[in-house]
C-alpha positions in Angstrom: 0.2 0.0 -0.3 1.3 3.7 -0.8 1.6 6.0 1.7 2.3 8.9 -0.7 0.2 10.8 -3.3 1.2 12.5 -6.4 0.0 15.9 -7.1 0.3 18.5 -9.7 1.3 22.2 -8.6 1.4 25.1 -10.4 3.8 27.8 -9.1 5.3 30.7 -10.2 8.5 30.7 -12.0 10.9 32.2 -9.0 9.3 29.9 -6.5 10.3 27.1 -8.8 13.7 28.1 -9.3 13.9 28.8 -6.0 12.8 25.0 -5.1 15.5 23.7 -7.8 18.3 25.7 -6.2 17.1 24.2 -2.3 16.8 21.2 -4.0 20.5 21.3 -5.2 22.0 23.3 -2.1 20.6 20.7 0.5 20.5 17.6 -2.0 17.3 16.8 -1.2 14.0 16.0 -4.0 11.8 18.9 -4.5 9.2 16.7 -3.5 10.5 16.4 -0.1 11.1 20.6 0.2 7.6 20.8 -0.8 6.3 18.3 1.6 8.2 20.1 4.5 7.2 23.5 3.1 3.3 22.3 3.2 3.7 20.7 6.7 5.2 23.6 7.9 2.2 25.9 6.6 0.0 23.4 7.9 1.3 24.0 11.4 1.6 27.6 11.3 -1.7 28.3 10.0 -3.3 25.9 12.9 -1.3 27.4 15.7 -2.7 30.6 14.4 -6.5 29.5 14.4 -5.9 28.2 17.8 -4.1 31.3 18.9 -7.0 33.2 17.7 -9.6 30.9 19.4 -7.6 31.3 22.7 -8.1 34.9 22.2 -11.7 35.1 21.7 -12.4 32.7 24.5 -10.2 35.1 26.7 -12.4 38.0 25.9 -15.7 36.3 26.5 -14.3 35.1 30.0 -13.1 38.4 30.7 -16.8 40.0 29.5 -18.5 37.2 31.8 -16.7 37.8 34.7 -17.4 41.5 34.5 -21.3 40.7 34.2 -20.7 38.3 37.0 -19.2 41.0 39.6 -22.0 43.7 38.1 -24.8 41.1 39.0 -22.8 40.4 42.3 -22.8 44.2 42.9 -26.2 44.6 42.7 -27.4 42.2 44.5 -24.8 43.1 47.5 -26.5 47.2 47.3 -29.9 45.6 47.3 -29.2 43.8 50.5 -28.2 46.6 52.0 
């Protein structure tokens, strides 16, 4: 069973030339370099989305804390 799949990509000449040069410099297959680049991009993008999600959750938590504090203050003042 194959563990790899073949795809066809269209890329700019500048990127292709850089890929060719990197393959020669690092003695690696272009497909290996492309695979590593895609893996890094996917990891970075996932981390960015997770960070944005955590920031949104922190904002929601802060809003909830402020609302709860205001409600507690109203109850405290009403009991006086």
